[in-house]
C-alpha positions in Angstrom: 15.9 17.8 5.5 13.6 16.4 8.2 12.4 12.9 8.4 8.8 13.9 7.4 10.1 15.8 4.4 12.1 12.7 3.3 9.1 10.6 3.7 7.0 13.0 1.6 9.7 13.1 -1.1 9.8 9.3 -1.3 6.1 9.1 -1.5 6.0 11.7 -4.3 8.7 9.8 -6.1 6.6 6.6 -5.9 3.6 8.5 -7.2 5.5 10.0 -10.1 7.1 6.7 -11.1 3.7 5.1 -11.0 2.2 7.8 -13.2 5.1 7.7 -15.7 4.7 4.0 -16.2 0.9 4.1 -16.5 1.1 4.5 -20.2 1.3 0.7 -20.7 -1.0 -0.1 -17.8 -4.6 0.8 -16.9 -6.7 1.7 -13.8 -4.1 3.8 -11.9 -5.5 4.2 -8.4 -4.4 6.1 -5.2 -5.5 4.8 -1.8 -5.4 6.2 1.7 -6.4 4.2 4.7 -6.3 4.2 8.5 -5.9 1.0 10.4 -5.1 -0.8 13.7 -1.4 -0.1 13.6 -0.7 2.4 10.8 -1.8 4.9 8.3 -1.3 3.7 4.8 -1.0 5.4 1.4 -0.5 3.5 -1.8 -0.8 3.5 -5.5 -1.8 0.6 -7.7 -1.8 -0.2 -11.4 -3.7 -3.0 -13.2 -1.5 -4.5 -15.8 -3.8 -7.3 -17.0 -7.4 -8.0 -16.5 -6.7 -10.1 -13.4 -3.4 -8.8 -12.0 -2.6 -5.6 -10.1 0.7 -4.1 -8.8 0.4 -2.2 -5.6 3.1 -0.2 -3.7 2.8 2.1 -0.7 4.0 3.4 2.6 2.8 2.9 6.2 3.5 5.1 9.2 2.3 6.1 12.6 3.8 7.8 15.7 4.9 4.5 17.3 6.8 3.6 14.1 8.5 7.0 14.3 9.4 6.6 18.0 10.7 3.1 17.4 12.9 4.3 14.5 14.3 7.1 16.6 15.4 4.7 19.4 17.0 2.3 16.9 18.8 5.0 15.0 17.1 3.7 11.9 16.1 6.5 9.5 13.7 4.2 7.6 11.7 2.8 10.5 8.5 3.4 8.6 7.4 0.6 6.3 7.4 0.6 2.5 5.6 -2.3 0.8 4.8 -3.9 -2.6 2.3 -6.5 -3.6 1.2 -8.5 -6.6 -2.6 -9.0 -6.3 -5.0 -11.1 -8.3 -8.5 -9.8 -8.6 -11.6 -11.9 -8.1 -14.7 -9.8 -9.1 -17.8 -10.7 -7.2 -20.1 -8.2 -8.9 -20.0 -4.8 -10.7 -19.4 -3.1 -7.4 -17.5 -5.7 -5.2 -14.1 -7.1 -5.9 -11.8 -9.3 -3.8 -8.0 -9.1 -4.3 -5.4 -11.6 -2.9 -1.7 -11.8 -3.3 1.9 -11.9 -2.1 4.3 -9.1 -1.4 7.1 -7.8 0.7 7.4 -5.0 3.3 10.5 -3.2 4.6 11.5 -3.7 8.2 14.0 -2.1 10.5 15.5 -5.4 11.6 18.6 -7.2 10.4 16.6 -8.7 7.5 15.5 -5.7 5.5 12.3 -7.3 4.0 9.5 -9.5 5.4 7.1 -11.4 3.3 3.4 -10.6 3.3 0.1 -12.2 2.4 -2.4 -9.6 1.4 -6.2 -9.5 1.1 -8.2 -6.5 -0.1 -11.9 -6.0 -0.4 -13.1 -3.1 -2.6 -16.6 -1.7 -2.9 -17.2 0.7 -5.8 -19.1 3.9 -4.6 -18.9 5.8 -7.9 -17.0 5.3 -11.1 -13.9 7.0 -9.6 -14.2 6.3 -5.8 -14.2 3.1 -3.8 -14.2 2.0 -0.2 -11.5 -0.6 0.6 -10.4 -2.7 3.5 -7.0 -4.5 3.6 -5.4 -7.2 5.7 -1.6 -7.5 5.6 -0.3 -10.7 7.2 3.3 -9.9 7.7 5.7 -12.7 8.6 7.5 -12.0 11.9 6.3 -8.4 12.2 3.0 -6.8 13.4 0.3 -7.3 10.9 -2.1 -4.6 9.7 -5.8 -4.3 9.1 -7.2 -1.0 7.7 -10.1 0.7 6.0 -9.8 3.5 3.5 -10.8 5.2 0.2 -9.4 4.6 -3.3 -9.6 7.2 -6.1 -9.1 6.1 -9.7 -7.0 8.5 -11.7 -7.0 6.7 -15.0 
């Protein structure tokens, strides 16, 4: 199986796991974003009024080339975050939190500080921007869309 097929299979597994656990959570959302260093896809679940779990995957061609030269099959980055929401209005919400992201170095995880700004366009669609401050690795800034499934 090729690397891209493996990546797609892992992403599908992440999505199915998220959906299967959504019975006890609310506000299941899927996000896709393009940024300075990477393309990002993630899913998030709100588990209390203020707290959200978010997990996803980042990739781009330079990550792929770097992983080939290192011999690392998982050179692309998987991440997870615990975010607290700070609603500004009915349409605008700030999120801030901590998380971890996979790396291809000797230490397999790096800590992250994460900030997200979400602007609700419709009841199901939102515009979002994210900042990932990653300790000892390139950070990421991106803009994308979020679709609410539940």
